[in-house]
TIVO-2410 file (N, C-alpha, C; in nm, 3 decimals):
# residues 100
REC num residu      c1      c2      c3 atome chaine
REC   1      M  -0.789   2.338   2.420     N      A
REC   1      M  -0.768   2.211   2.351    CA      A
REC   1      M  -0.859   2.106   2.415     C      A
REC   2      P  -0.923   2.021   2.339     N      A
REC   2      P  -1.014   1.922   2.396    CA      A
REC   2      P  -0.942   1.822   2.485     C      A
REC   3      A  -1.018   1.761   2.576     N      A
REC   3      A  -0.960   1.667   2.673    CA      A
REC   3      A  -0.898   1.545   2.604     C      A
REC   4      N  -0.943   1.512   2.483     N      A
REC   4      N  -0.889   1.395   2.414    CA      A
REC   4      N  -0.780   1.433   2.314     C      A
REC   5      A  -0.722   1.552   2.331     N      A
REC   5      A  -0.619   1.601   2.237    CA      A
REC   5      A  -0.498   1.509   2.237     C      A
REC   6      N  -0.443   1.490   2.120     N      A
REC   6      N  -0.318   1.416   2.105    CA      A
REC   6      N  -0.207   1.518   2.091     C      A
REC   7      L  -0.145   1.555   2.201     N      A
REC   7      L  -0.046   1.662   2.200    CA      A
REC   7      L   0.077   1.628   2.118     C      A
REC   8      H   0.102   1.501   2.093     N      A
REC   8      H   0.219   1.463   2.014    CA      A
REC   8      H   0.198   1.487   1.865     C      A
REC   9      R   0.075   1.518   1.823     N      A
REC   9      R   0.042   1.546   1.683    CA      A
REC   9      R   0.044   1.696   1.657     C      A
REC  10      C   0.117   1.736   1.556     N      A
REC  10      C   0.125   1.877   1.519    CA      A
REC  10      C  -0.005   1.920   1.450     C      A
REC  11      P  -0.068   2.028   1.494     N      A
REC  11      P  -0.190   2.074   1.428    CA      A
REC  11      P  -0.163   2.137   1.291     C      A
REC  12      E  -0.037   2.170   1.263     N      A
REC  12      E  -0.002   2.232   1.135    CA      A
REC  12      E   0.032   2.129   1.027     C      A
REC  13      C   0.122   2.035   1.060     N      A
REC  13      C   0.171   1.941   0.958    CA      A
REC  13      C   0.136   1.796   0.988     C      A
REC  14      N   0.071   1.770   1.102     N      A
REC  14      N   0.027   1.637   1.145    CA      A
REC  14      N   0.142   1.543   1.181     C      A
REC  15      S   0.261   1.596   1.200     N      A
REC  15      S   0.374   1.514   1.245    CA      A
REC  15      S   0.344   1.458   1.383     C      A
REC  16      G   0.391   1.339   1.409     N      A
REC  16      G   0.373   1.278   1.540    CA      A
REC  16      G   0.494   1.295   1.629     C      A
REC  17      L   0.576   1.397   1.601     N      A
REC  17      L   0.702   1.416   1.673    CA      A
REC  17      L   0.701   1.535   1.768     C      A
REC  18      V   0.586   1.592   1.797     N      A
REC  18      V   0.578   1.709   1.886    CA      A
REC  18      V   0.624   1.668   2.026     C      A
REC  19      Y   0.701   1.757   2.087     N      A
REC  19      Y   0.752   1.730   2.222    CA      A
REC  19      Y   0.749   1.857   2.306     C      A
REC  20      P   0.750   1.843   2.439     N      A
REC  20      P   0.747   1.960   2.526    CA      A
REC  20      P   0.886   2.023   2.540     C      A
REC  21      L   0.888   2.156   2.537     N      A
REC  21      L   1.011   2.230   2.563    CA      A
REC  21      L   1.019   2.271   2.710     C      A
REC  22      E   0.909   2.322   2.761     N      A
REC  22      E   0.902   2.366   2.900    CA      A
REC  22      E   0.763   2.337   2.954     C      A
REC  23      W   0.755   2.324   3.085     N      A
REC  23      W   0.626   2.304   3.149    CA      A
REC  23      W   0.634   2.356   3.291     C      A
REC  24      E   0.520   2.402   3.342     N      A
REC  24      E   0.512   2.449   3.480    CA      A
REC  24      E   0.370   2.428   3.529     C      A
REC  25      P   0.355   2.396   3.656     N      A
REC  25      P   0.221   2.374   3.710    CA      A
REC  25      P   0.142   2.505   3.718     C      A
REC  26      V   0.013   2.494   3.688     N      A
REC  26      V  -0.079   2.606   3.702    CA      A
REC  26      V  -0.158   2.589   3.831     C      A
REC  27      D  -0.203   2.466   3.855     N      A
REC  27      D  -0.269   2.427   3.979    CA      A
REC  27      D  -0.246   2.277   3.998     C      A
REC  28      L  -0.323   2.214   4.083     N      A
REC  28      L  -0.301   2.071   4.110    CA      A
REC  28      L  -0.324   1.981   3.991     C      A
REC  29      W  -0.409   2.023   3.895     N      A
REC  29      W  -0.448   1.933   3.786    CA      A
REC  29      W  -0.415   1.986   3.647     C      A
REC  30      H  -0.350   2.102   3.639     N      A
REC  30      H  -0.323   2.162   3.508    CA      A
REC  30      H  -0.179   2.212   3.500     C      A
REC  31      W  -0.127   2.204   3.377     N      A
REC  31      W   0.011   2.247   3.352    CA      A
REC  31      W   0.014   2.339   3.231     C      A
REC  32      R   0.099   2.440   3.237     N      A
REC  32      R   0.126   2.524   3.120    CA      A
REC  32      R   0.244   2.459   3.049     C      A
REC  33      V   0.223   2.421   2.925     N      A
REC  33      V   0.323   2.344   2.851    CA      A
REC  33      V   0.353   2.415   2.719     C      A
REC  34      E   0.482   2.429   2.689     N      A
REC  34      E   0.525   2.480   2.560    CA      A
REC  34      E   0.564   2.360   2.474     C      A
REC  35      L   0.497   2.345   2.360     N      A
REC  35      L   0.519   2.232   2.270    CA      A
REC  35      L   0.588   2.281   2.143     C      A
REC  36      R   0.665   2.192   2.080     N      A
REC  36      R   0.736   2.225   1.956    CA      A
REC  36      R   0.731   2.107   1.860     C      A
REC  37      C   0.711   2.138   1.732     N      A
REC  37      C   0.718   2.038   1.626    CA      A
REC  37      C   0.850   2.054   1.553     C      A
REC  38      P   0.934   1.951   1.548     N      A
REC  38      P   1.062   1.962   1.479    CA      A
REC  38      P   1.049   1.958   1.326     C      A
REC  39      E   0.933   1.919   1.276     N      A
REC  39      E   0.912   1.909   1.132    CA      A
REC  39      E   0.886   2.045   1.068     C      A
REC  40      C   0.796   2.124   1.129     N      A
REC  40      C   0.756   2.252   1.069    CA      A
REC  40      C   0.787   2.372   1.158     C      A
REC  41      E   0.848   2.347   1.274     N      A
REC  41      E   0.885   2.452   1.369    CA      A
REC  41      E   0.765   2.519   1.436     C      A
REC  42      W   0.649   2.456   1.432     N      A
REC  42      W   0.532   2.506   1.503    CA      A
REC  42      W   0.561   2.503   1.653     C      A
REC  43      Q   0.515   2.605   1.724     N      A
REC  43      Q   0.528   2.609   1.869    CA      A
REC  43      Q   0.403   2.672   1.929     C      A
REC  44      R   0.366   2.624   2.046     N      A
REC  44      R   0.252   2.682   2.116    CA      A
REC  44      R   0.265   2.653   2.265     C      A
REC  45      T   0.224   2.751   2.344     N      A
REC  45      T   0.215   2.734   2.488    CA      A
REC  45      T   0.068   2.737   2.525     C      A
REC  46      A   0.025   2.637   2.600     N      A
REC  46      A  -0.116   2.629   2.641    CA      A
REC  46      A  -0.124   2.553   2.773     C      A
REC  47      V  -0.239   2.564   2.836     N      A
REC  47      V  -0.264   2.493   2.962    CA      A
REC  47      V  -0.339   2.365   2.930     C      A
REC  48      H  -0.292   2.254   2.986     N      A
REC  48      H  -0.351   2.123   2.961    CA      A
REC  48      H  -0.374   2.051   3.094     C      A
REC  49      G  -0.476   1.966   3.094     N      A
REC  49      G  -0.506   1.887   3.211    CA      A
REC  49      G  -0.413   1.767   3.224     C      A
REC  50      Q  -0.411   1.711   3.343     N      A
REC  50      Q  -0.321   1.600   3.374    CA      A
REC  50      Q  -0.349   1.478   3.287     C      A
REC  51      T  -0.476   1.450   3.256     N      A
REC  51      T  -0.510   1.333   3.175    CA      A
REC  51      T  -0.447   1.341   3.036     C      A
REC  52      V  -0.456   1.459   2.974     N      A
REC  52      V  -0.398   1.479   2.841    CA      A
REC  52      V  -0.246   1.465   2.847     C      A
REC  53      L  -0.187   1.520   2.951     N      A
REC  53      L  -0.041   1.511   2.966    CA      A
REC  53      L   0.005   1.370   2.997     C      A
REC  54      D  -0.077   1.294   3.067     N      A
REC  54      D  -0.044   1.153   3.092    CA      A
REC  54      D  -0.037   1.077   2.960     C      A
REC  55      R  -0.131   1.107   2.867     N      A
REC  55      R  -0.128   1.042   2.736    CA      A
REC  55      R  -0.003   1.084   2.658     C      A
REC  56      L   0.033   1.212   2.665     N      A
REC  56      L   0.155   1.259   2.598    CA      A
REC  56      L   0.276   1.187   2.655     C      A
REC  57      E   0.281   1.173   2.786     N      A
REC  57      E   0.394   1.105   2.849    CA      A
REC  57      E   0.405   0.960   2.803     C      A
REC  58      T   0.292   0.895   2.787     N      A
REC  58      T   0.291   0.756   2.740    CA      A
REC  58      T   0.349   0.748   2.598     C      A
REC  59      V   0.309   0.841   2.511     N      A
REC  59      V   0.360   0.844   2.374    CA      A
REC  59      V   0.511   0.873   2.374     C      A
REC  60      L   0.553   0.971   2.456     N      A
REC  60      L   0.695   1.004   2.462    CA      A
REC  60      L   0.778   0.888   2.516     C      A
REC  61      D   0.725   0.818   2.616     N      A
REC  61      D   0.796   0.701   2.670    CA      A
REC  61      D   0.810   0.591   2.565     C      A
REC  62      A   0.704   0.569   2.487     N      A
REC  62      A   0.710   0.468   2.381    CA      A
REC  62      A   0.813   0.508   2.276     C      A
REC  63      G   0.820   0.636   2.243     N      A
REC  63      G   0.919   0.684   2.148    CA      A
REC  63      G   1.061   0.666   2.200     C      A
REC  64      T   1.081   0.693   2.328     N      A
REC  64      T   1.212   0.673   2.389    CA      A
REC  64      T   1.251   0.526   2.385     C      A
REC  65      D   1.156   0.439   2.418     N      A
REC  65      D   1.183   0.295   2.414    CA      A
REC  65      D   1.220   0.250   2.273     C      A
REC  66      A   1.149   0.301   2.173     N      A
REC  66      A   1.179   0.264   2.033    CA      A
REC  66      A   1.319   0.312   1.994     C      A
REC  67      L   1.354   0.434   2.033     N      A
REC  67      L   1.489   0.486   2.003    CA      A
REC  67      L   1.597   0.402   2.070     C      A
REC  68      L   1.576   0.367   2.196     N      A
REC  68      L   1.675   0.285   2.267    CA      A
REC  68      L   1.689   0.147   2.204     C      A
REC  69      H   1.577   0.091   2.159     N      A
REC  69      H   1.580  -0.039   2.092    CA      A
REC  69      H   1.661  -0.030   1.962     C      A
REC  70      D   1.633   0.075   1.883     N      A
REC  70      D   1.706   0.094   1.758    CA      A
REC  70      D   1.854   0.119   1.783     C      A
REC  71      L   1.885   0.196   1.888     N      A
REC  71      L   2.024   0.221   1.923    CA      A
REC  71      L   2.095   0.090   1.957     C      A
REC  72      G   2.031   0.004   2.033     N      A
REC  72      G   2.090  -0.125   2.067    CA      A
REC  72      G   2.117  -0.210   1.944     C      A
REC  73      R   2.022  -0.211   1.851     N      A
REC  73      R   2.041  -0.287   1.727    CA      A
REC  73      R   2.156  -0.230   1.645     C      A
REC  74      L   2.166  -0.098   1.638     N      A
REC  74      L   2.274  -0.034   1.563    CA      A
REC  74      L   2.410  -0.061   1.628     C      A
REC  75      Q   2.415  -0.055   1.760     N      A
REC  75      Q   2.541  -0.085   1.829    CA      A
REC  75      Q   2.583  -0.229   1.805     C      A
REC  76      R   2.488  -0.319   1.810     N      A
REC  76      R   2.520  -0.461   1.787    CA      A
REC  76      R   2.570  -0.482   1.643     C      A
REC  77      A   2.503  -0.422   1.546     N      A
REC  77      A   2.545  -0.435   1.406    CA      A
REC  77      A   2.685  -0.378   1.386     C      A
REC  78      N   2.712  -0.264   1.448     N      A
REC  78      N   2.846  -0.204   1.437    CA      A
REC  78      N   2.952  -0.293   1.500     C      A
REC  79      M   2.921  -0.351   1.615     N      A
REC  79      M   3.017  -0.438   1.684    CA      A
REC  79      M   3.042  -0.564   1.603     C      A
REC  80      E   2.936  -0.621   1.543     N      A
REC  80      E   2.953  -0.741   1.461    CA      A
REC  80      E   3.042  -0.710   1.341     C      A
REC  81      E   3.022  -0.595   1.279     N      A
REC  81      E   3.103  -0.555   1.164    CA      A
REC  81      E   3.249  -0.536   1.206     C      A
REC  82      E   3.270  -0.474   1.320     N      A
REC  82      E   3.406  -0.453   1.369    CA      A
REC  82      E   3.474  -0.587   1.402     C      A
REC  83      L   3.401  -0.678   1.463     N      A
REC  83      L   3.457  -0.810   1.494    CA      A
REC  83      L   3.490  -0.887   1.366     C      A
REC  84      E   3.406  -0.874   1.267     N      A
REC  84      E   3.432  -0.941   1.140    CA      A
REC  84      E   3.562  -0.890   1.077     C      A
REC  85      R   3.581  -0.758   1.077     N      A
REC  85      R   3.705  -0.700   1.023    CA      A
REC  85      R   3.827  -0.746   1.104     C      A
REC  86      F   3.810  -0.752   1.236     N      A
REC  86      F   3.919  -0.795   1.323    CA      A
REC  86      F   3.956  -0.941   1.294     C      A
REC  87      N   3.854  -1.027   1.276     N      A
REC  87      N   3.880  -1.168   1.246    CA      A
REC  87      N   3.950  -1.185   1.112     C      A
REC  88      V   3.912  -1.105   1.013     N      A
REC  88      V   3.978  -1.110   0.882    CA      A
REC  88      V   4.124  -1.068   0.898     C      A
REC  89      A   4.149  -0.964   0.975     N      A
REC  89      A   4.286  -0.917   0.998    CA      A
REC  89      A   4.367  -1.022   1.073     C      A
REC  90      L   4.307  -1.089   1.170     N      A
REC  90      L   4.377  -1.195   1.243    CA      A
REC  90      L   4.412  -1.311   1.150     C      A
REC  91      A   4.312  -1.352   1.072     N      A
REC  91      A   4.334  -1.466   0.981    CA      A
REC  91      A   4.440  -1.433   0.876     C      A
REC  92      G   4.450  -1.306   0.836     N      A
REC  92      G   4.547  -1.266   0.736    CA      A
REC  92      G   4.682  -1.227   0.795     C      A
REC  93      D   4.696  -1.248   0.926     N      A
REC  93      D   4.821  -1.215   0.996    CA      A
REC  93      D   4.860  -1.069   0.973     C      A
REC  94      L   4.757  -0.981   0.980     N      A
REC  94      L   4.776  -0.840   0.955    CA      A
REC  94      L   4.788  -0.756   1.082     C      A
REC  95      I   4.779  -0.822   1.198     N      A
REC  95      I   4.785  -0.749   1.325    CA      A
REC  95      I   4.922  -0.769   1.387     C      A
REC  96      L   4.983  -0.658   1.420     N      A
REC  96      L   5.117  -0.658   1.478    CA      A
REC  96      L   5.110  -0.608   1.622     C      A
REC  97      P   5.215  -0.637   1.704     N      A
REC  97      P   5.216  -0.586   1.842    CA      A
REC  97      P   5.204  -0.435   1.848     C      A
REC  98      E   5.255  -0.366   1.747     N      A
REC  98      E   5.250  -0.219   1.745    CA      A
REC  98      E   5.106  -0.167   1.732     C      A
REC  99      D   5.014  -0.254   1.693     N      A
REC  99      D   4.876  -0.212   1.678    CA      A
REC  99      D   4.805  -0.194   1.811     C      A
REC 100      F   4.873  -0.236   1.919     N      A
REC 100      F   4.809  -0.227   2.052    CA      A
REC 100      F   4.880  -0.131   2.141     C      A
***
């Protein structure tokens, strides 16, 4: 694979969701990495240099950050919806001691 390879891109379906399943060092600067695409189930094990893997790690970290950001937004939206329902129940005198 060329030194400028984008390991997060699937060579079969071009999905940007490829991720490593396993990895092990080959020497000081190379790793044997098994990659998988969740879109088309493509898998391959190959040896890659540290520079290429550093780029993959950067992409994976950005994806993790995006997921965590979306999770935070979803949690906040869910909490706001729950609080709104609770306030409606309070205002309607629909909450009893037995509810706790």
